C-alpha positions as CSV (number, residue, x, y, z in Angstrom):
1,M,194.6,-79.5,-69.5
2,T,195.6,-80.4,-66.0
3,V,197.9,-82.1,-63.5
4,S,195.1,-82.6,-61.1
5,S,192.3,-85.2,-61.0
6,S,189.8,-82.6,-60.0
7,P,188.6,-80.7,-63.0
8,R,187.8,-77.5,-61.1
9,S,191.2,-77.4,-59.5
10,R,193.2,-77.7,-62.7
11,S,195.7,-75.0,-63.5
12,P,195.3,-73.6,-67.0
13,L,198.0,-74.6,-69.5
14,R,200.4,-71.8,-70.5
15,L,201.1,-72.6,-74.1
16,A,203.7,-70.9,-76.4
17,L,204.2,-71.4,-80.1
18,E,207.6,-70.4,-81.4
19,Q,207.3,-69.3,-85.0
20,F,210.8,-70.3,-86.1
21,H,213.1,-69.5,-89.0
22,P,215.8,-72.2,-88.9
23,E,219.3,-72.1,-90.4
24,K,219.3,-74.5,-93.3
25,A,220.8,-77.9,-92.6
26,R,222.4,-76.8,-89.4
27,P,220.8,-78.9,-86.6
28,E,223.3,-78.0,-83.9
29,S,223.0,-74.3,-84.5
30,N,219.2,-74.5,-84.5
31,L,219.3,-76.5,-81.3
32,E,221.4,-73.8,-79.7
33,R,218.8,-71.2,-80.8
34,I,216.0,-73.4,-79.4
35,R,217.8,-73.7,-76.0
36,E,218.0,-69.9,-75.9
37,R,214.3,-69.6,-76.5
38,L,213.6,-72.2,-73.8
39,T,215.6,-70.2,-71.3
40,E,213.3,-67.2,-72.0
41,H,210.2,-69.4,-71.4
42,R,211.4,-70.7,-68.0
43,E,208.7,-70.0,-65.4
44,E,206.6,-68.3,-68.1
45,S,205.3,-71.3,-70.2
46,D,204.4,-74.9,-69.5
47,L,204.7,-76.1,-73.1
48,V,206.6,-74.6,-76.0
49,V,206.0,-75.8,-79.5
50,F,208.4,-75.4,-82.5
51,P,207.4,-76.1,-86.1
52,E,207.9,-79.0,-88.5
53,A,211.6,-79.4,-89.5
54,A,212.7,-76.8,-87.0
55,L,216.1,-78.4,-86.6
56,S,217.1,-78.1,-90.2
57,G,214.6,-76.3,-92.4
58,Y,212.1,-78.2,-94.5
59,F,213.3,-78.5,-98.1
60,L,216.4,-80.7,-97.8
61,E,215.8,-83.2,-100.6
62,G,218.8,-85.7,-100.6
63,G,220.3,-83.9,-97.7
64,V,217.8,-85.3,-95.2
65,A,220.1,-88.0,-94.0
66,E,222.8,-85.5,-93.1
67,S,220.5,-83.5,-90.8
68,A,218.6,-86.5,-89.3
69,R,218.9,-87.1,-85.6
70,T,217.6,-89.7,-83.2
71,A,215.0,-88.6,-80.7
72,E,217.6,-89.2,-77.9
73,E,220.1,-87.0,-79.7
74,V,217.5,-84.2,-79.9
75,A,216.7,-84.6,-76.2
76,L,220.4,-84.3,-75.3
77,G,220.7,-81.3,-77.6
78,L,217.9,-79.5,-75.8
79,G,220.2,-79.1,-72.9
80,A,219.4,-78.5,-69.3
81,A,215.9,-78.5,-67.9
82,P,216.1,-76.7,-64.5
83,P,213.1,-76.3,-62.2
84,G,210.4,-74.2,-64.0
85,A,211.5,-75.4,-67.5
86,P,208.7,-76.1,-70.0
87,D,208.1,-79.3,-71.9
88,V,209.0,-79.0,-75.6
89,V,207.5,-80.1,-78.9
90,V,209.9,-79.8,-81.8
91,G,209.9,-81.0,-85.4
92,F,213.0,-82.7,-86.9
93,Y,214.1,-85.3,-89.4
94,E,214.4,-88.4,-87.4
95,R,216.7,-91.4,-87.8
96,W,214.9,-94.4,-86.3
97,R,215.6,-98.1,-86.9
98,R,217.9,-97.2,-89.8
99,R,215.2,-95.3,-91.6
100,L,214.4,-91.6,-92.0
101,Y,211.2,-89.9,-91.0
102,N,209.6,-86.5,-90.8
103,A,208.9,-86.5,-87.1
104,V,207.7,-84.3,-84.2
105,G,208.8,-85.2,-80.7
106,Y,207.3,-84.4,-77.3
107,F,210.2,-83.9,-74.9
108,E,209.4,-83.7,-71.2
109,V,211.4,-82.6,-68.3
110,D,212.9,-85.7,-66.9
111,G,213.4,-84.6,-63.3
112,E,217.1,-85.0,-63.5
113,G,218.0,-81.7,-65.0
114,G,217.4,-82.7,-68.6
115,Y,214.8,-83.8,-71.3
116,R,213.7,-87.2,-72.4
117,P,211.6,-88.1,-75.5
118,A,208.1,-89.0,-74.2
119,H,206.5,-89.5,-77.6
120,V,207.5,-89.3,-81.3
121,H,204.9,-88.9,-84.0
122,R,206.1,-89.8,-87.5
123,K,204.3,-88.0,-90.4
124,L,201.6,-90.2,-92.0
125,F,201.0,-88.3,-95.2
126,L,204.1,-87.4,-97.2
127,P,203.1,-84.8,-99.9
128,T,204.7,-85.7,-103.2
129,Y,203.2,-83.2,-105.6
130,G,203.9,-79.6,-106.6
131,V,206.9,-78.3,-104.7
132,F,206.8,-81.3,-102.4
133,D,208.8,-84.5,-102.8
134,E,208.8,-86.1,-99.3
135,D,207.9,-89.6,-100.3
136,R,211.1,-89.9,-102.3
137,F,213.3,-89.3,-99.3
138,L,211.4,-90.4,-96.2
139,E,209.5,-93.3,-94.8
140,T,205.8,-93.1,-93.9
141,G,204.6,-93.2,-90.3
142,R,202.2,-95.9,-89.4
143,S,200.3,-94.9,-86.3
144,V,198.6,-92.0,-84.5
145,R,198.0,-91.8,-80.8
146,P,198.1,-89.1,-78.1
147,V,200.6,-88.8,-75.4
148,D,199.9,-88.5,-71.7
149,T,201.8,-85.6,-70.2
150,R,201.9,-83.8,-66.9
151,F,199.4,-81.4,-68.4
152,G,197.0,-83.9,-69.7
153,R,196.5,-85.9,-72.9
154,I,197.9,-84.2,-76.0
155,G,197.8,-85.3,-79.7
156,I,200.5,-84.4,-82.2
157,L,200.3,-84.3,-86.0
158,V,202.6,-83.0,-88.8
159,C,201.3,-80.7,-91.5
160,E,199.4,-82.7,-94.1
161,D,198.3,-85.2,-91.4
162,F,195.9,-82.4,-90.3
163,W,194.5,-81.8,-93.8
164,H,192.9,-85.2,-93.5
165,S,190.0,-85.5,-91.0
166,L,190.7,-89.0,-89.7
167,P,194.0,-88.5,-87.8
168,A,192.6,-85.6,-85.7
169,T,189.4,-87.6,-85.1
170,I,191.4,-90.6,-83.8
171,L,193.2,-88.3,-81.4
172,A,190.0,-86.8,-80.1
173,L,188.4,-90.2,-79.7
174,S,191.5,-91.3,-77.8
175,G,191.0,-88.5,-75.3
176,A,193.3,-85.7,-76.6
177,E,192.1,-82.3,-75.4
178,L,194.8,-80.4,-77.2
179,I,195.9,-81.2,-80.8
180,V,199.3,-79.8,-81.7
181,V,200.2,-79.5,-85.3
182,A,203.7,-78.7,-86.4
183,S,203.8,-77.4,-89.9
184,A,205.9,-76.1,-92.7
185,S,203.4,-74.9,-95.3
186,P,204.8,-72.6,-98.1
187,A,202.6,-69.6,-99.0
188,R,200.6,-69.9,-102.1
189,D,198.1,-67.6,-103.9
190,F,198.3,-64.0,-102.8
191,R,194.9,-63.1,-104.1
192,P,192.9,-60.1,-102.9
193,G,189.5,-60.3,-101.2
194,G,190.4,-63.0,-98.8
195,A,189.9,-62.7,-95.0
196,A,191.8,-59.8,-93.6
197,W,194.7,-60.8,-91.3
198,P,193.1,-60.8,-87.9
199,G,196.0,-59.4,-86.0
200,G,198.2,-60.7,-83.3
201,S,195.7,-62.1,-80.9
202,E,192.1,-62.5,-80.1
203,A,190.8,-63.5,-76.7
204,D,187.6,-65.3,-76.0
205,A,186.6,-65.8,-72.3
206,R,184.7,-68.9,-73.2
207,G,187.7,-71.0,-74.5
208,G,190.9,-69.4,-73.4
209,R,192.8,-66.2,-73.3
210,A,195.7,-64.8,-75.3
211,A,198.8,-63.1,-74.0
212,A,200.7,-61.4,-76.8
213,S,202.9,-58.4,-76.8
214,E,204.1,-56.2,-79.7
215,D,207.2,-58.3,-80.2
216,D,205.2,-61.5,-79.9
217,A,202.2,-62.3,-82.0
218,G,201.0,-58.8,-82.8
219,G,204.0,-57.2,-84.6
220,G,205.0,-57.0,-88.1
221,R,202.0,-58.1,-90.0
222,P,201.3,-56.5,-93.5
223,A,198.3,-54.4,-94.1
224,G,196.7,-56.9,-96.5
225,G,195.1,-60.3,-96.0
226,Q,196.7,-63.7,-96.0
227,P,197.8,-66.3,-98.6
228,A,195.1,-68.7,-99.6
229,N,196.6,-71.8,-98.1
230,L,197.0,-70.0,-94.7
231,A,193.3,-69.2,-94.9
232,R,192.6,-72.9,-95.3
233,W,194.7,-73.6,-92.2
234,S,192.4,-71.3,-90.3
235,R,189.3,-73.1,-91.5
236,L,190.8,-76.5,-90.7
237,A,191.8,-75.5,-87.2
238,S,188.5,-73.9,-86.4
239,G,186.4,-76.7,-87.9
240,T,188.4,-79.5,-86.1
241,A,188.4,-77.7,-82.8
242,E,184.6,-77.1,-83.0
243,E,183.7,-80.6,-84.2
244,H,185.6,-82.4,-81.4
245,G,185.5,-79.8,-78.6
246,V,189.3,-79.6,-78.4
247,F,192.0,-77.0,-78.4
248,V,194.1,-76.8,-81.6
249,A,197.5,-75.2,-81.9
250,V,199.3,-74.9,-85.2
251,S,202.9,-73.9,-85.2
252,Q,204.2,-72.7,-88.5
253,L,207.7,-72.4,-90.0
254,V,208.7,-68.9,-91.3
255,G,211.2,-67.5,-93.8
256,S,212.3,-68.3,-97.3
257,E,213.9,-71.5,-98.4
258,G,215.2,-71.3,-102.0
259,G,212.3,-69.0,-102.9
260,K,209.6,-71.0,-101.1
261,L,208.2,-68.5,-98.6
262,F,206.9,-69.9,-95.3
263,P,204.3,-67.3,-94.1
264,G,204.1,-68.1,-90.4
265,G,200.6,-67.3,-89.1
266,S,200.7,-69.8,-86.2
267,M,197.5,-70.0,-84.3
268,V,195.7,-71.3,-81.3
269,V,192.0,-72.1,-81.6
270,G,189.5,-72.8,-78.8
271,P,187.0,-75.7,-78.4
272,E,184.2,-73.6,-80.0
273,G,186.4,-72.9,-83.1
274,E,187.2,-69.4,-81.8
275,L,190.6,-67.9,-82.5
276,I,192.5,-67.3,-79.3
277,S,195.9,-66.1,-80.5
278,R,197.7,-65.7,-83.7
279,G,201.3,-65.1,-84.9
280,P,202.6,-62.5,-87.4
281,L,202.9,-63.1,-91.1
282,L,206.4,-63.6,-92.6
283,D,208.2,-62.9,-89.3
284,E,209.5,-64.8,-86.4
285,G,207.4,-64.4,-83.2
286,T,206.0,-66.0,-80.1
287,V,202.3,-66.9,-79.9
288,R,201.1,-67.2,-76.3
289,A,197.8,-68.6,-75.0
290,T,196.4,-69.8,-71.7
291,L,194.2,-72.8,-72.1
292,D,191.6,-73.6,-69.5
293,G,190.4,-77.2,-69.9
294,V,187.2,-76.6,-68.0
295,S,185.8,-74.9,-71.2
296,I,186.0,-78.2,-73.0
297,E,183.5,-79.7,-70.5
298,R,181.1,-76.9,-71.1
299,V,181.4,-77.0,-74.9
300,R,180.9,-80.8,-75.1
301,A,177.9,-80.6,-72.8
302,G,176.3,-78.0,-75.1
303,T,177.2,-79.7,-78.4
304,P,178.1,-83.4,-77.7
305,L,179.4,-84.1,-81.2
306,L,182.2,-86.2,-80.0
307,A,179.9,-88.3,-77.8
308,D,177.6,-88.8,-80.8
309,L,180.6,-90.0,-82.8
310,E,181.6,-92.4,-80.1
311,Q,178.1,-93.9,-80.1
312,M,178.1,-94.4,-83.8
313,L,181.7,-95.5,-84.1
314,P,181.0,-99.3,-84.2
315,H,178.7,-98.9,-87.1
316,L,181.0,-96.6,-88.9
317,Q,183.9,-99.0,-88.4
318,H,181.8,-101.7,-90.2
319,S,181.3,-99.3,-93.1
320,L,185.0,-98.4,-93.2
321,E,185.9,-102.1,-93.3
322,R,183.4,-102.7,-96.2
323,S,185.0,-99.8,-98.1
324,T,188.4,-101.3,-97.8
325,R,187.2,-104.7,-98.9
326,S,185.5,-103.3,-101.9
327,G,188.8,-102.6,-103.7
328,R,188.4,-98.9,-103.7
329,W,191.1,-98.5,-101.0
330,R,194.6,-98.0,-102.3
331,G,197.9,-98.7,-100.8
332,R,201.0,-96.5,-100.6
333,R,201.7,-94.1,-103.5
334,G,203.7,-96.0,-106.2
335,H,201.9,-99.2,-105.3
336,G,198.5,-98.9,-106.8
337,H,197.9,-95.3,-105.7
338,R,196.0,-93.2,-108.1
339,R,195.9,-89.4,-108.1
340,G,192.4,-88.1,-107.9
341,G,191.2,-90.7,-105.4
342,A,188.7,-92.6,-107.6
343,G,188.9,-96.3,-108.2
344,G,188.9,-97.7,-111.7
345,D,185.3,-99.0,-111.2
346,F,183.9,-95.5,-110.6
347,A,181.8,-94.5,-113.6
348,G,181.8,-90.8,-112.8
349,L,179.1,-88.2,-112.4
350,R,176.8,-87.7,-115.4
351,G,173.4,-86.4,-116.2
352,S,170.5,-88.1,-117.9
353,G,171.1,-86.6,-121.3
354,G,169.5,-83.7,-123.2
355,A,171.0,-80.8,-125.2
356,G,172.5,-77.7,-123.8
357,E,175.3,-75.3,-124.3
358,P,178.5,-76.3,-122.5
359,S,179.4,-74.0,-119.6
360,P,182.6,-72.1,-119.7
361,I,185.4,-73.9,-117.8
362,V,187.5,-70.9,-116.8
363,S,187.0,-67.2,-116.6
364,T,188.1,-64.8,-119.2
365,D,188.0,-61.9,-116.7
366,P,191.6,-60.5,-116.3
367,A,190.7,-59.9,-112.6
368,V,191.7,-63.5,-112.0
369,L,195.3,-62.1,-112.0
370,D,194.6,-59.5,-109.3
371,L,196.9,-59.7,-106.2
372,D,196.9,-58.5,-102.6
373,L,199.6,-56.0,-103.4
374,D,200.3,-55.1,-99.7
375,L,200.9,-58.8,-99.0
376,V,203.0,-59.3,-102.1
377,E,205.2,-56.3,-101.3
378,T,205.8,-57.6,-97.8
379,A,206.6,-61.1,-99.1
380,L,209.0,-59.9,-101.7
381,V,210.8,-57.6,-99.3
382,R,211.2,-60.5,-96.9
383,F,212.3,-62.8,-99.8
384,I,215.1,-60.4,-100.8
385,Q,216.3,-60.0,-97.2
386,D,216.3,-63.7,-96.5
387,E,217.9,-64.8,-99.8
388,V,220.5,-62.1,-100.0
389,Q,221.5,-61.5,-96.4
390,R,220.5,-64.5,-94.4
391,R,221.1,-67.3,-96.9
392,R,224.0,-66.0,-98.9
393,G,225.6,-63.6,-96.5
394,F,225.6,-60.5,-98.8
395,E,224.6,-57.0,-97.7
396,R,224.5,-55.5,-101.2
397,V,222.9,-56.1,-104.6
398,V,223.6,-54.9,-108.2
399,I,220.8,-54.4,-110.7
400,G,220.8,-53.6,-114.4
401,V,218.4,-50.7,-114.6
402,S,217.1,-50.5,-118.2
403,G,214.4,-47.9,-117.9
404,G,211.7,-50.5,-118.1
405,V,209.1,-51.4,-115.5
406,D,210.6,-54.8,-114.5
407,S,214.0,-53.4,-113.5
408,A,212.3,-50.5,-111.8
409,V,210.2,-52.7,-109.6
410,S,213.2,-54.9,-108.7
411,L,215.1,-51.7,-107.8
412,F,212.2,-50.3,-105.6
413,L,211.9,-53.7,-103.8
414,A,215.6,-54.0,-103.2
415,C,215.9,-50.5,-101.8
416,R,213.0,-51.2,-99.4
417,A,214.5,-54.5,-98.4
418,L,218.2,-53.5,-98.0
419,G,218.2,-49.7,-97.9
420,P,219.2,-47.6,-101.0
421,E,222.8,-47.4,-99.6
422,N,223.2,-51.1,-100.4
423,V,221.7,-51.1,-103.9
424,F,223.8,-50.4,-107.0
425,G,221.9,-49.6,-110.2
426,F,223.7,-49.8,-113.5
427,R,222.6,-48.2,-116.7
428,L,224.2,-50.1,-119.6
429,P,223.3,-48.4,-122.8
430,Y,224.3,-49.3,-126.4
431,A,224.6,-46.7,-129.1
432,T,221.1,-47.5,-130.5
433,S,219.4,-47.7,-127.1
434,S,216.3,-45.4,-126.8
435,A,217.0,-42.0,-125.2
436,D,213.8,-42.6,-123.2
437,S,215.3,-45.8,-121.7
438,L,218.3,-43.9,-120.3
439,A,216.1,-41.1,-119.0
440,H,213.6,-43.5,-117.4
441,A,216.4,-45.5,-115.8
442,E,217.8,-42.2,-114.3
443,L,214.2,-41.4,-113.1
444,A,214.0,-44.7,-111.2
445,L,217.4,-44.4,-109.7
446,E,216.7,-40.9,-108.5
447,A,213.3,-41.9,-107.0
448,T,214.9,-44.7,-104.9
449,G,218.2,-43.0,-104.0
450,A,220.2,-46.1,-105.0
451,H,223.8,-45.8,-106.2
452,A,223.8,-45.0,-109.9
453,R,226.5,-45.6,-112.5
454,T,226.4,-45.6,-116.3
455,I,228.7,-48.0,-118.3
456,E,228.5,-47.8,-122.1
457,I,228.6,-51.2,-123.8
458,T,228.9,-50.0,-127.4
459,G,232.7,-50.4,-127.4
460,P,233.0,-54.0,-126.3
461,V,229.9,-55.1,-128.3
462,D,231.1,-53.5,-131.5
463,A,234.7,-54.7,-130.9
464,Y,233.4,-58.3,-131.3
465,L,230.7,-57.8,-133.9
466,D,232.6,-55.5,-136.2
467,A,235.8,-57.6,-136.1
468,F,234.2,-61.1,-136.4
469,E,230.5,-61.0,-137.1
470,A,229.7,-57.9,-139.1
471,E,226.9,-59.6,-140.9
472,A,225.1,-60.6,-137.7
473,D,221.4,-59.8,-137.8
474,G,219.5,-57.8,-135.2
475,R,218.5,-60.8,-133.1
476,R,222.1,-61.9,-132.8
477,R,223.3,-58.4,-132.0
478,G,220.6,-58.0,-129.4
479,N,221.7,-61.3,-127.7
480,V,225.3,-60.1,-127.6
481,M,224.2,-56.9,-125.9
482,A,222.2,-58.8,-123.3
483,R,225.0,-61.2,-122.5
484,T,227.6,-58.3,-122.4
485,R,225.4,-56.6,-119.8
486,A,225.3,-59.8,-117.8
487,V,229.1,-60.1,-117.9
488,I,229.4,-56.5,-116.6
489,L,226.9,-57.0,-113.8
490,F,228.6,-60.1,-112.6
491,D,232.0,-58.4,-112.7
492,Q,230.6,-55.4,-110.8
493,S,229.1,-57.7,-108.2
494,A,232.5,-59.2,-107.6
495,G,234.1,-55.8,-107.2
496,L,231.4,-54.5,-104.9
497,R,230.9,-57.8,-103.0
498,A,227.3,-57.6,-104.0
499,L,224.8,-60.2,-105.4
500,P,223.2,-59.6,-108.8
501,L,219.4,-59.3,-108.6
502,G,217.2,-60.4,-111.4
503,T,214.4,-58.5,-113.1
504,G,212.7,-61.1,-115.5
505,N,209.0,-61.6,-115.1
506,K,206.9,-64.8,-115.4
507,S,205.4,-63.9,-118.8
508,E,208.8,-63.6,-120.4
509,R,210.0,-66.8,-118.8
510,L,206.9,-68.8,-119.9
511,L,207.0,-67.4,-123.4
512,G,210.7,-67.9,-123.7
513,Y,211.1,-64.3,-124.5
514,Y,214.5,-63.5,-123.1
515,T,218.2,-64.2,-123.8
516,W,219.3,-67.4,-122.2
517,H,222.1,-67.0,-119.7
518,A,221.7,-63.2,-119.8
519,D,218.4,-61.9,-118.5
520,D,217.9,-65.0,-116.5
521,S,221.4,-65.4,-115.0
522,P,221.1,-63.5,-111.7
523,P,220.8,-66.0,-108.8
524,I,218.0,-64.1,-107.1
525,N,214.8,-62.9,-108.9
526,P,211.9,-61.4,-107.0
527,L,209.7,-61.0,-110.1
528,G,210.0,-64.5,-111.7
529,D,206.5,-65.6,-110.5
530,L,204.7,-62.4,-111.4
531,L,203.1,-62.1,-114.9
532,K,203.8,-58.8,-116.7
533,T,200.4,-57.4,-116.0
534,Q,201.0,-58.1,-112.3
535,V,204.3,-56.4,-112.4
536,W,202.6,-53.3,-113.8
537,A,200.1,-53.4,-111.0
538,L,202.8,-53.8,-108.4
539,A,204.8,-50.9,-109.9
540,R,201.9,-48.6,-109.4
541,H,201.5,-49.9,-105.8
542,L,205.2,-49.2,-105.1
543,G,205.1,-45.7,-106.6
544,V,207.2,-46.3,-109.7
545,P,207.0,-43.2,-112.0
546,E,204.1,-43.5,-114.4
547,E,206.2,-42.7,-117.4
548,I,208.0,-46.0,-116.9
549,I,204.8,-48.0,-116.3
550,S,202.7,-46.7,-119.2
551,K,205.2,-46.9,-122.1
552,P,205.1,-50.0,-124.4
553,A,207.1,-52.9,-123.2
554,S,210.4,-53.4,-125.0
555,A,213.6,-55.2,-124.6
556,D,215.2,-52.2,-126.4
557,L,217.6,-54.4,-128.3
558,I,216.3,-53.4,-131.8
559,Q,215.3,-49.8,-132.4
560,G,211.5,-49.3,-132.6
561,V,210.7,-53.0,-131.8
562,H,208.4,-53.6,-128.9
563,D,207.6,-56.9,-127.2
564,E,204.1,-57.2,-128.8
565,H,205.7,-56.9,-132.3
566,E,208.0,-59.9,-131.7
567,L,205.5,-62.0,-129.7
568,G,202.5,-61.4,-131.9
569,I,200.3,-60.7,-128.8
570,G,200.2,-58.2,-126.0
571,Y,200.7,-59.1,-122.3
572,P,197.1,-58.2,-121.3
573,E,195.9,-60.9,-123.8
574,A,198.7,-63.4,-123.1
575,D,198.8,-63.3,-119.3
576,P,195.3,-64.7,-118.6
577,I,195.9,-67.5,-121.2
578,L,199.3,-68.3,-119.5
579,H,197.6,-68.3,-116.1
580,W,195.1,-71.0,-117.1
581,L,197.5,-73.1,-119.2
582,V,200.1,-73.5,-116.4
583,Q,197.3,-74.6,-114.1
584,G,196.7,-77.6,-116.4
585,Y,193.8,-76.4,-118.5
586,T,193.9,-77.3,-122.2
587,V,193.7,-75.2,-125.3
588,D,190.2,-76.6,-125.9
589,D,189.2,-75.6,-122.3
590,L,190.2,-72.0,-123.0
591,V,188.6,-71.8,-126.4
592,R,185.4,-73.2,-125.1
593,S,185.5,-70.6,-122.3
594,G,185.7,-67.7,-124.8
595,F,189.4,-67.0,-125.4
596,D,190.4,-66.3,-129.0
597,E,191.6,-69.6,-130.6
598,G,194.4,-68.0,-132.5
599,Q,195.8,-66.3,-129.4
600,V,195.5,-69.4,-127.3
601,D,197.3,-71.5,-130.0
602,L,200.1,-68.9,-130.3
603,V,200.7,-68.7,-126.5
604,H,200.5,-72.5,-126.2
605,R,203.1,-73.0,-128.9
606,R,205.6,-70.7,-127.3
607,L,205.0,-72.2,-123.9
608,S,205.4,-75.7,-125.1
609,S,208.5,-75.1,-127.2
610,T,210.6,-73.2,-124.6
611,H,210.7,-75.6,-121.6
612,W,214.5,-76.0,-122.2
613,K,215.1,-72.3,-121.5
614,R,213.7,-72.7,-118.0
615,E,216.1,-75.5,-117.0
616,L,219.7,-75.9,-116.4
617,P,221.8,-77.3,-119.2
618,T,220.9,-80.9,-120.1
619,V,223.7,-83.2,-119.0
620,A,224.2,-86.7,-120.3
621,M,223.6,-89.0,-117.2
622,L,226.2,-91.7,-117.0
623,S,226.3,-92.5,-113.3
624,S,224.0,-93.2,-110.3
625,S,225.2,-90.0,-108.7
626,A,224.3,-87.6,-111.5
627,I,223.8,-84.0,-110.2
628,G,220.1,-83.0,-110.2
629,A,218.9,-86.6,-110.8
630,F,220.4,-88.7,-108.0
631,Y,222.6,-86.2,-106.1
632,L,219.9,-83.8,-105.0
633,R,220.4,-80.7,-102.7
634,P,218.3,-77.6,-102.7
635,V,219.8,-74.4,-104.0
636,D,220.1,-72.9,-100.5
637,Y,221.5,-76.1,-98.9
């Protein structure tokens, strides 16, 4: 990386990655924050990189058009570029030629006191699976090429572009010595046993050196490891850098967007695949690294993989052309694209025959549900802070504290996120409620120091049932109790200017074992993606009193009836089955792997018959602007 023609006289590039948490759908506000950051980098950095969708947040759905800007508008919004100002790379939703793109622009100092767009890369691969739906709202980019800057030739990619090997290879073959990747990659899979988080920075004299302070890349990381998808980013960055002898910088978004947690973990990797510097998990921060381009020459001389590729490229191009002519190549998704990547003429892998016992497809070991509890705790605390305070502007929460493990875990997490002075716990007993429930609720409230209040619901519940529905059975009475509690919590939230916090776990939600528009009604729920057995594990990790954890799970709506009685199966047996079913494995797959057929059938029936409880009310669609079908905005828009 240089401004000089003589390699040995080149000045190292001072690179900074800004791990950024944008305000949702507020481009002008985010531009103002970016301008403030750039002022801090004046004379300190040559190039500052912001993540994908830094101007608006990532999950905009149908709101993309409202936040889209032209590259010229972004350049103008970056403001003044006085002497010593850095060049800037920033991700934004772009309006170009009357179409919308997920883009990243390189903005260079124009010499006249401002910025100009030197290059715009439009995202090639638009993920449309899982939580992603980009292809519905955006156009696909059509080219990839590096940009010549005052610091040398730099390649730019956006998120999934980098998960495919060819774009980075093209950039390296085109002379890029630094590949910058702007990303917004939500955290997934908080499993234990992964690589430990390596800390804020690691320097290696062979490739570059890091410069990170406590409030930059080194602060705020949890004691555990890293989400599985972030570990893959590390492998990709290291492998690409080592294969092509280039520097790779990945700038990640951070923060929660409607429950999708961006983990941060931005990184700079040197040409031997070595980690130079790395950002914190789940926090904003600045990752700094000084990149000396001379190291590229030494690495490529020792391992000339890129030169070998250049030599073989004409032959490989012929092979690529043959593969496209063979009919195996597919066009854009929706026009002949097939998930899985195999053409219709592919017969599939198979053996030569012979008998043998089929191998298990999945594991019956309950350890598949284990979590990195340090990391989960940190993520859920950040989630509560972001969704309550930052997104919705509340300082307080109200929680119904039942004496069970779920409400206790939500209470503990809320107190750690917001402070016990901002958490209001309500015991809402009915006349037939277990005495243990009331005592255990008090135990949890005392352990956390949250505000505590008891409101009897016997009077209002009986006033309705005795007067109008005296013959109602236990199930109906229990639902009235649950919905009465929800009414009280929402009213208390209005009086206290606090947000209701949910306590329902993933097992109950998947099995449909809860009262619709009661247990599931709070707008924020930290436990909704944790199975019951995982909640128990997290409870022990948080220090919830053992009396609460070890007692049988019960909704405490009917005396003496526990969850297992009503479900017909215990959570330790149901949770592994749920885990595999929601990942797409079939009943036959699980039975073949050793799960009890009766239990699998029971869980599958409940899962398949309760999808309606996990959705908003079904509305008859009569227009082309139906909410949730055509008019689409994320919950935190």
